C-alpha positions in Angstrom: 0.0 0.0 0.0 2.9 2.3 0.6 3.8 2.3 -3.1 0.2 3.1 -4.0 0.1 6.1 -1.6 3.5 7.4 -3.0 2.1 7.2 -6.6 -1.0 9.1 -5.6 1.2 11.8 -3.9 3.4 12.0 -7.0 0.3 12.4 -9.2 -1.0 15.2 -7.0 2.3 17.0 -6.8 2.8 16.8 -10.5 -0.7 18.3 -11.0 -2.2 15.2 -12.6 -5.0 14.9 -10.0 -6.7 17.5 -7.9 -6.6 17.7 -4.1 -10.2 16.3 -3.9 -9.2 13.4 -6.2 -6.2 12.7 -4.0 -8.3 12.6 -0.8 -10.9 10.3 -2.5 -8.3 7.9 -3.8 -6.4 7.8 -0.5 -9.6 7.0 1.3 -10.3 4.2 -1.1 -6.8 2.9 -0.9 -6.6 2.8 2.9 -10.2 1.5 3.3 -9.3 -1.8 1.5 -9.7 -4.8 3.7 -6.4 -6.0 5.2 -7.5 -9.6 5.5 -6.8 -11.8 2.5 -9.8 -13.0 0.6 -11.1 -16.6 0.9 -11.3 -17.0 -2.8 -10.0 -15.1 -5.8 -13.0 -14.2 -7.9 -12.2 -13.8 -11.6 -15.5 -13.5 -13.5 -19.2 -13.2 -13.3 -19.5 -16.7 -14.7 -23.3 -16.5 -15.2 -26.6 -15.2 -13.9 -29.7 -17.4 -13.8 -33.2 -15.9 -14.0 -36.5 -17.4 -13.1 -39.1 -16.8 -15.8 -42.9 -17.2 -15.8 -43.0 -18.1 -19.5 -39.8 -19.8 -20.5 -40.2 -19.6 -24.3 -41.3 -16.0 -24.2 -38.2 -15.1 -22.1 -35.8 -17.2 -24.3 -37.2 -15.4 -27.4 -36.9 -12.0 -25.8 -33.2 -12.4 -24.8 -32.3 -14.0 -28.1 -34.0 -11.3 -30.2 -32.8 -8.5 -28.0 -29.1 -9.6 -27.7 -28.6 -12.3 -30.3 -27.7 -15.0 -27.7 -27.5 -18.5 -29.1 -28.6 -21.5 -27.0 -25.6 -23.4 -25.6 -27.6 -26.0 -23.6 -31.2 -27.0 -22.9 -32.7 -28.7 -19.9 -36.2 -29.9 -19.1 -37.0 -26.6 -17.5 -34.6 -24.0 -18.9 -32.0 -22.7 -21.4 -28.5 -21.4 -21.1 -27.7 -18.7 -23.6 -24.2 -17.8 -24.6 -22.6 -14.5 -23.7 -19.0 -14.9 -25.0 -17.1 -15.9 -21.8 -20.2 -16.4 -19.7 -23.9 -17.2 -20.1 -27.4 -16.3 -19.1 -29.5 -19.0 -17.6 -33.3 -18.8 -17.9 -35.5 -21.3 -16.1 -39.2 -21.9 -15.7 -40.5 -20.9 -12.3 -43.6 -19.8 -10.5 -41.7 -16.9 -8.9 -39.9 -14.6 -11.3 -36.6 -12.8 -10.6 -33.0 -13.6 -10.2 -32.4 -17.2 -9.1 -28.6 -16.8 -8.4 -25.4 -15.5 -9.8 -22.1 -17.4 -10.2 -18.6 -16.2 -9.6 -15.9 -18.1 -11.4 -12.9 -18.4 -9.0 -9.3 -19.1 -9.8 -8.1 -22.6 -9.2 -11.5 -24.0 -8.3 -11.2 -27.3 -6.4 -14.5 -28.6 -5.2 -13.3 -30.2 -1.9 -11.2 -27.2 -1.0 -14.1 -24.8 -1.7 -16.5 -26.8 0.5 -14.0 -27.0 3.4 -13.4 -23.3 3.3 -17.1 -22.5 3.2 -17.9 -24.9 6.1 -15.4 -23.0 8.2 -17.1 -19.7 7.5 -20.1 -18.0 9.1 -23.0 -20.4 9.9 -25.4 -18.5 7.5 -23.4 -19.8 4.5 -24.7 -23.4 4.7 -23.0 -24.5 1.5 -24.4 -27.2 -0.7 -23.0 -28.8 -3.8 -24.2 -30.0 -7.2 -21.5 -31.7 -9.1 -18.8 -29.2 -10.1 -20.6 -26.2 -8.5 -21.1 -25.0 -4.9 -23.9 -22.8 -3.7 -24.4 -20.7 -0.5 -26.3 -17.7 0.6 -24.9 -14.2 1.4 -26.0 -12.4 4.6 -29.1 -11.1 2.8 -30.1 -14.5 1.6 -29.1 -14.1 -2.1 -27.9 -17.4 -3.6 -24.3 -17.3 -4.8 -22.7 -20.1 -6.8 -19.0 -20.7 -7.1 -17.5 -22.6 -10.0 -14.4 -22.8 -12.2 -13.9 -19.8 -14.5 -14.6 -22.0 -17.5 -17.8 -23.6 -16.2 -20.5 -23.4 -18.9 -23.6 -25.0 -17.2 -23.1 -28.5 -18.5 
C-alpha cells in the first residue's frame, strides 16, 4: 500500500490529479480490507433468471441480444454470452435465481471445506462441479471454475 500512496502523492504534486481526487483515492486505498480474501473471484460466470414463460423469455433475450442457446434442460435454457452465459429457467416466482462467480483454481473439496469454516449462514451445498451458498441477505451465490458453462 505504501507504493500506491506514494504514486498518488506524486500524481497530486505533478498536477495530474486534484486535491479532492487525492483525498478520495487515498480514502479508497486505505479502506481496502487488510484480510486476505477466501477465494480469488475472476469472472461473473453467469446469472440465472426465473421466468414465468420460458419460451417468451428465451425469445426475448435471443431477439434483444442475439444470444444462441448453448444448452437446454427440461426446465430451462443457457444462452451464450462470450465468456459467460445467461440461464433462464421456468419458475412460479420470477426474478434472479442466483449469480455465479468463477474463481481461480476452483477445487470442489477445498471450496466446500473453506465455506464450512465460514459463518453459519453460508450453509454450503454442492451440485457436481458447483457450490452454492447464501450471502448475509439470503441471495444465492454459486462458485465454479472460471470456464464452467452450465453443462
